[in-house]
C-alpha positions as CSV (number, residue, x, y, z in Angstrom):
1,M,-18.1,29.6,28.7
2,P,-19.9,26.4,29.9
3,D,-23.7,26.3,29.6
4,S,-26.0,24.3,31.9
5,R,-25.2,21.1,30.1
6,G,-21.4,21.7,30.5
7,D,-21.0,22.4,26.8
8,T,-18.9,25.4,25.7
9,V,-20.3,28.0,23.4
10,R,-18.1,30.8,22.2
11,D,-19.3,34.3,23.2
12,H,-19.6,35.4,19.5
13,E,-21.7,32.4,18.4
14,V,-25.4,32.6,18.7
15,I,-26.0,29.0,17.7
16,D,-23.7,26.1,18.4
17,R,-21.6,25.3,15.4
18,D,-22.2,21.6,15.4
19,L,-26.0,22.2,15.6
20,L,-25.8,24.6,12.7
21,Q,-23.8,22.1,10.6
22,G,-26.3,19.4,11.3
23,L,-29.1,21.7,10.2
24,A,-27.2,22.4,7.0
25,V,-27.0,18.7,6.3
26,I,-30.7,18.3,6.9
27,A,-31.5,21.3,4.8
28,K,-29.5,19.9,1.9
29,A,-31.2,16.5,2.2
30,N,-34.6,18.2,2.2
31,G,-33.7,20.5,-0.7
32,R,-34.4,23.6,1.4
33,P,-32.4,26.7,2.2
34,L,-30.6,26.6,5.6
35,V,-32.7,29.6,6.8
36,D,-35.9,27.6,6.2
37,E,-34.5,24.5,8.0
38,L,-33.5,26.7,10.9
39,N,-36.9,28.3,11.1
40,A,-38.6,24.9,11.0
41,A,-36.3,23.7,13.8
42,I,-37.0,26.7,15.9
43,A,-40.8,26.4,15.4
44,A,-40.7,22.7,16.3
45,Y,-38.6,23.5,19.4
46,V,-40.9,26.3,20.5
47,S,-44.1,24.3,19.9
48,Q,-42.7,21.5,22.1
49,Q,-41.1,23.5,24.8
50,L,-43.5,26.4,25.3
51,P,-46.3,24.3,26.8
52,L,-43.7,22.7,29.2
53,K,-42.5,26.1,30.3
54,L,-45.7,28.1,30.2
55,G,-48.5,25.6,30.1
56,D,-51.3,25.5,27.6
57,A,-52.0,29.2,28.2
58,G,-48.5,30.1,27.0
59,L,-49.0,28.0,23.9
60,A,-52.3,29.7,23.2
61,L,-50.7,33.1,23.4
62,F,-47.9,32.0,21.1
63,L,-50.4,30.6,18.5
64,E,-52.5,33.8,18.7
65,E,-49.4,35.9,18.1
66,L,-48.5,33.7,15.1
67,R,-52.0,34.1,13.7
68,E,-52.0,37.8,14.1
69,R,-48.6,38.1,12.5
70,S,-49.6,36.0,9.5
71,Q,-52.7,38.1,9.0
72,V,-50.7,41.3,9.0
73,E,-48.1,39.8,6.7
74,G,-50.9,38.6,4.4
75,T,-52.3,42.1,4.1
76,L,-48.8,43.4,3.2
77,S,-48.2,40.7,0.5
78,P,-48.7,41.7,-3.1
79,S,-51.9,40.4,-4.6
80,H,-51.6,37.6,-7.2
81,S,-54.7,38.5,-9.2
C-alpha cells in the first residue's frame, strides 16, 4: 500500500525493511545492539518532529513525560550499594 511519499510498505511490516537494515549497519558500526540504535533513532526523530507538529508546548509535555518515566524506572531499579 503506498504511503504519502509513494513508497510501498507491506501491511505486516511496522518499519520499512531498508530503514531497518540501515539502522542495523549503523548499530554494528557503533558497537550497539540494534534495539539501542532503533531507540536512539526514534528519540532523535521525536525530538526533532514533535516541536514542528505540536510546538514548544508539545515538546515540553513530551520531556516531562520522559522525566517522570525515568524517575519511576529509577525507583524500580535495584540499588547498587
